[in-house]
C-alpha positions as CSV (number, residue, x, y, z in Angstrom):
1,M,9.0,-14.5,28.0
2,V,8.8,-12.7,24.6
3,S,6.8,-9.5,25.2
4,A,4.0,-8.5,22.8
5,M,4.0,-5.0,21.4
6,T,0.8,-3.2,22.5
7,E,-0.5,0.1,21.3
8,T,-3.7,1.5,22.5
9,L,-5.6,3.7,20.1
10,T,-9.0,4.9,21.3
11,N,-11.7,6.3,19.0
12,N,-15.1,6.9,20.6
13,S,-16.8,8.7,17.7
14,P,-19.6,6.5,16.2
15,A,-19.3,5.6,12.6
16,T,-22.2,5.8,10.1
17,G,-24.2,2.6,10.2
18,T,-23.0,1.3,13.6
19,S,-25.3,-0.4,16.0
20,A,-25.0,-1.5,19.6
21,E,-25.6,-5.2,19.1
22,F,-22.3,-6.2,20.6
23,E,-21.8,-3.2,22.8
24,G,-19.8,-4.1,25.9
25,K,-18.2,-7.1,24.3
26,V,-14.5,-7.6,23.6
27,A,-13.1,-9.5,20.6
28,L,-9.6,-10.7,19.9
29,V,-9.2,-11.2,16.2
30,T,-5.8,-12.8,15.3
31,G,-4.3,-12.0,11.9
32,S,-6.5,-9.0,11.5
33,T,-4.5,-6.6,9.4
34,S,-5.9,-7.8,6.1
35,G,-8.4,-10.1,4.5
36,I,-10.9,-12.1,6.6
37,G,-9.4,-10.9,9.9
38,E,-9.5,-7.2,9.0
39,Q,-13.1,-7.4,7.6
40,T,-14.2,-9.3,10.7
41,A,-12.7,-6.7,13.0
42,R,-14.4,-3.9,11.1
43,R,-17.8,-5.6,11.1
44,L,-17.6,-6.4,14.9
45,A,-16.5,-2.8,15.7
46,D,-19.4,-1.5,13.6
47,L,-21.7,-3.6,15.9
48,G,-20.2,-2.0,19.0
49,C,-17.6,-4.5,19.9
50,K,-14.2,-3.5,21.3
51,I,-11.4,-5.0,19.3
52,V,-7.9,-6.4,19.8
53,V,-6.2,-6.1,16.4
54,N,-3.3,-8.5,15.9
55,S,-0.6,-9.4,13.4
56,S,2.8,-11.0,13.6
57,S,4.6,-8.4,11.4
58,S,2.3,-5.8,9.8
59,V,2.7,-3.3,12.6
60,E,1.8,-0.1,10.6
61,A,-1.3,-1.7,9.1
62,G,-2.4,-2.9,12.6
63,Q,-1.9,0.5,14.2
64,A,-3.8,2.1,11.3
65,L,-6.7,-0.3,11.5
66,S,-7.0,0.1,15.3
67,A,-7.1,3.9,14.9
68,E,-9.8,3.7,12.3
69,L,-12.2,1.5,14.2
70,P,-15.2,3.2,15.7
71,T,-14.9,1.5,19.1
72,D,-12.1,1.3,21.6
73,S,-9.3,-0.9,20.3
74,I,-5.7,-1.9,20.8
75,Y,-3.2,-3.3,18.4
76,V,-0.9,-6.1,19.7
77,Q,1.9,-7.5,17.7
78,A,2.3,-11.2,18.5
79,D,3.2,-14.3,16.6
80,I,0.8,-17.0,17.8
81,S,3.3,-19.8,17.1
82,D,5.3,-18.4,20.0
83,Q,3.4,-19.5,23.1
84,A,4.8,-16.6,25.2
85,Q,3.7,-14.0,22.7
86,G,0.2,-15.4,22.6
87,Q,0.0,-15.3,26.4
88,A,1.3,-11.7,26.4
89,M,-1.4,-10.7,23.9
90,L,-4.1,-12.2,26.2
91,D,-2.5,-10.3,29.1
92,A,-2.6,-7.1,27.2
93,T,-6.3,-7.7,26.4
94,M,-7.2,-8.2,30.0
95,E,-5.0,-5.2,31.1
96,E,-6.8,-2.9,28.7
97,F,-10.4,-4.2,28.7
98,G,-10.6,-6.6,31.7
99,Q,-12.6,-9.2,29.8
100,L,-12.6,-11.4,26.7
101,D,-15.9,-12.5,25.0
102,F,-15.0,-13.5,21.5
103,L,-11.8,-15.2,20.2
104,I,-11.6,-15.3,16.4
105,N,-8.7,-17.6,15.4
106,N,-7.9,-16.3,12.0
107,A,-4.1,-16.2,11.9
108,G,-2.5,-18.8,9.7
109,W,0.3,-19.6,7.4
110,T,0.7,-21.6,4.2
111,S,3.0,-22.1,1.2
112,L,1.9,-23.4,-2.2
113,V,3.2,-26.9,-2.7
114,A,1.7,-29.3,-5.2
115,H,0.3,-32.4,-3.5
116,H,2.3,-34.7,-5.8
117,D,5.5,-33.0,-4.9
118,L,6.7,-34.7,-1.7
119,D,10.2,-33.3,-2.0
120,G,8.8,-29.8,-2.3
121,L,6.9,-30.3,1.0
122,T,10.1,-29.8,3.0
123,D,10.3,-30.5,6.8
124,E,10.6,-26.8,7.3
125,I,7.4,-26.0,5.4
126,F,5.5,-28.9,7.1
127,R,6.7,-27.8,10.6
128,K,5.9,-24.1,10.1
129,T,2.4,-25.0,8.8
130,F,1.6,-26.9,11.9
131,E,3.4,-24.5,14.3
132,V,1.3,-21.5,13.2
133,N,-2.0,-23.1,12.2
134,V,-2.3,-25.9,14.8
135,F,0.0,-25.3,17.7
136,G,-0.4,-21.5,17.8
137,T,-4.2,-21.8,17.6
138,W,-4.3,-24.5,20.2
139,W,-2.0,-22.6,22.7
140,L,-3.9,-19.4,22.3
141,T,-7.3,-21.0,22.6
142,K,-6.3,-23.1,25.6
143,A,-5.0,-20.0,27.4
144,A,-8.1,-18.0,26.6
145,I,-10.6,-20.6,27.9
146,P,-10.4,-19.4,31.6
147,L,-10.9,-15.8,30.5
148,L,-13.8,-16.7,28.2
149,A,-15.5,-18.7,30.9
150,K,-16.1,-15.4,32.8
151,S,-18.1,-14.0,29.8
152,G,-21.9,-14.1,29.6
153,N,-21.6,-15.0,25.9
154,P,-18.3,-16.7,25.3
155,N,-17.4,-17.7,21.7
156,V,-14.5,-19.1,19.8
157,V,-14.7,-19.1,16.0
158,T,-11.7,-20.6,14.1
159,I,-11.1,-20.0,10.5
160,T,-10.3,-23.3,8.8
161,S,-10.8,-24.2,5.2
162,I,-12.5,-26.6,2.8
163,A,-9.0,-28.1,2.7
164,G,-9.9,-29.5,6.1
165,V,-13.0,-31.4,4.7
166,R,-11.8,-32.4,1.3
167,P,-8.3,-33.5,0.0
168,V,-7.5,-30.2,-1.5
169,G,-5.6,-27.0,-0.5
170,S,-2.4,-25.1,-0.9
171,S,-0.3,-28.1,0.4
172,M,-0.9,-31.5,2.0
173,A,0.4,-30.0,5.2
174,Y,-2.1,-27.2,5.1
175,S,-5.0,-29.6,4.4
176,M,-3.9,-31.8,7.4
177,A,-3.6,-28.8,9.6
178,K,-7.0,-27.4,8.8
179,A,-8.6,-30.9,9.3
180,T,-7.0,-30.9,12.8
181,L,-8.6,-27.5,13.6
182,N,-12.0,-28.8,12.6
183,Q,-11.6,-31.7,14.9
184,M,-10.3,-29.5,17.7
185,T,-13.4,-27.4,17.3
186,A,-15.7,-30.4,17.9
187,L,-13.7,-31.7,20.8
188,L,-13.6,-28.4,22.6
189,A,-17.3,-27.8,22.1
190,K,-18.0,-31.2,23.6
191,S,-15.9,-30.6,26.7
192,Y,-16.0,-26.8,27.5
193,G,-19.5,-25.6,27.3
194,P,-21.1,-23.2,27.8
195,I,-18.3,-21.6,25.8
196,R,-19.3,-22.2,22.1
197,F,-16.7,-23.3,19.6
198,N,-17.4,-23.3,15.9
199,A,-15.4,-23.1,12.7
200,V,-15.8,-21.3,9.4
201,A,-14.3,-23.2,6.4
202,P,-14.0,-21.0,3.4
203,G,-13.1,-22.1,-0.1
204,L,-10.7,-19.8,-2.1
205,V,-11.1,-16.3,-0.8
206,A,-10.2,-13.1,-2.7
207,T,-7.7,-11.4,-0.3
208,P,-4.4,-9.6,-0.8
209,W,-2.7,-13.0,-0.2
210,T,-4.4,-14.5,-3.2
211,E,-4.7,-11.5,-5.5
212,S,-2.1,-12.9,-7.9
213,W,-3.8,-16.4,-8.1
214,D,-5.6,-15.6,-11.3
215,D,-5.8,-19.2,-12.5
216,Q,-7.1,-20.5,-9.2
217,H,-9.8,-17.8,-9.0
218,A,-10.8,-18.5,-12.6
219,A,-11.0,-22.3,-11.9
220,V,-13.3,-21.7,-8.9
221,A,-15.5,-19.3,-10.9
222,A,-15.8,-21.9,-13.7
223,M,-16.7,-24.8,-11.3
224,A,-18.6,-23.4,-8.3
225,P,-22.4,-23.2,-8.4
226,V,-22.1,-19.7,-7.2
227,P,-19.5,-18.7,-9.8
228,R,-16.9,-16.7,-7.9
229,S,-14.4,-16.9,-5.1
230,A,-15.5,-16.0,-1.6
231,T,-15.0,-12.5,-0.3
232,A,-13.7,-11.5,3.1
233,D,-17.2,-10.2,3.9
234,D,-18.7,-13.6,3.1
235,C,-16.5,-15.1,5.8
236,A,-17.1,-12.3,8.3
237,E,-20.9,-12.8,7.8
238,A,-20.5,-16.5,8.7
239,I,-18.5,-15.6,11.8
240,L,-21.3,-13.2,12.9
241,A,-23.9,-15.9,12.4
242,F,-22.1,-18.1,14.9
243,L,-21.8,-15.2,17.4
244,R,-25.4,-14.3,17.1
245,N,-26.9,-17.8,17.6
246,G,-26.6,-18.9,21.2
247,Y,-27.4,-22.5,20.6
248,I,-24.9,-23.6,17.9
249,S,-21.6,-25.2,19.0
250,G,-19.2,-27.8,17.5
251,Q,-20.1,-27.0,13.9
252,V,-18.1,-26.3,10.8
253,L,-19.7,-23.9,8.3
254,V,-18.4,-24.3,4.8
255,V,-18.4,-21.0,2.9
256,D,-17.5,-22.0,-0.7
257,G,-20.4,-21.2,-3.1
258,G,-21.3,-24.9,-3.2
259,L,-17.9,-26.0,-4.6
260,T,-17.4,-28.9,-2.3
261,Q,-20.7,-30.4,-3.5
262,L,-18.8,-31.1,-6.8
263,M,-15.7,-32.6,-5.2
């Protein structure tokens, strides 16, 4: 088994503006050293939630974020596309906190390949896109279900994409993978209640990953009824909405400023 790297960093001093809405809850946020994952971890911690910060490679960023959060947190380095590493991360979560209430499936991977370029969509890119986005998310979620079932408010929120509901996206493989996750969400919600499973499907999001995509951001701003790209906080707010509403399950919430209404 591949062991996950775990570092426990505890900070019990309350931050300005924190509340106790999620006090006593534990959230594992995959891919949480930047962008949507980081903002979600910060928002949950500000609401009293204990956090498991994760990344596959950005160790220093993960350790720094864990140290900054106003609630107890640990950082676990794990690549979810490796089933053993995902299991080790869950083991570390239970060893440190003894419970898991919220699983936020944010970790993902993509590579820009034009949809008309079949030769450019190599087997290697296709395989990695599915290994991380689909297989990794599936394995981690499946292993987490018995732990979540012990929670009084169990939730899984998976970050997908408008590429999963429209024939768009960074590659054809990415679009197919995100559509798979949307369907996975519905299937799990049907079969594994009272655990609630929902998905947040953003359009283009302004993150460090997309900061050089000037043309794409400009195109979204020119077309979307709300004329800008999404922010990480737009997506974090959508995640919080699912966590707060105890009677929503099996849904995909599109966060795109109305862009898909024009597609």
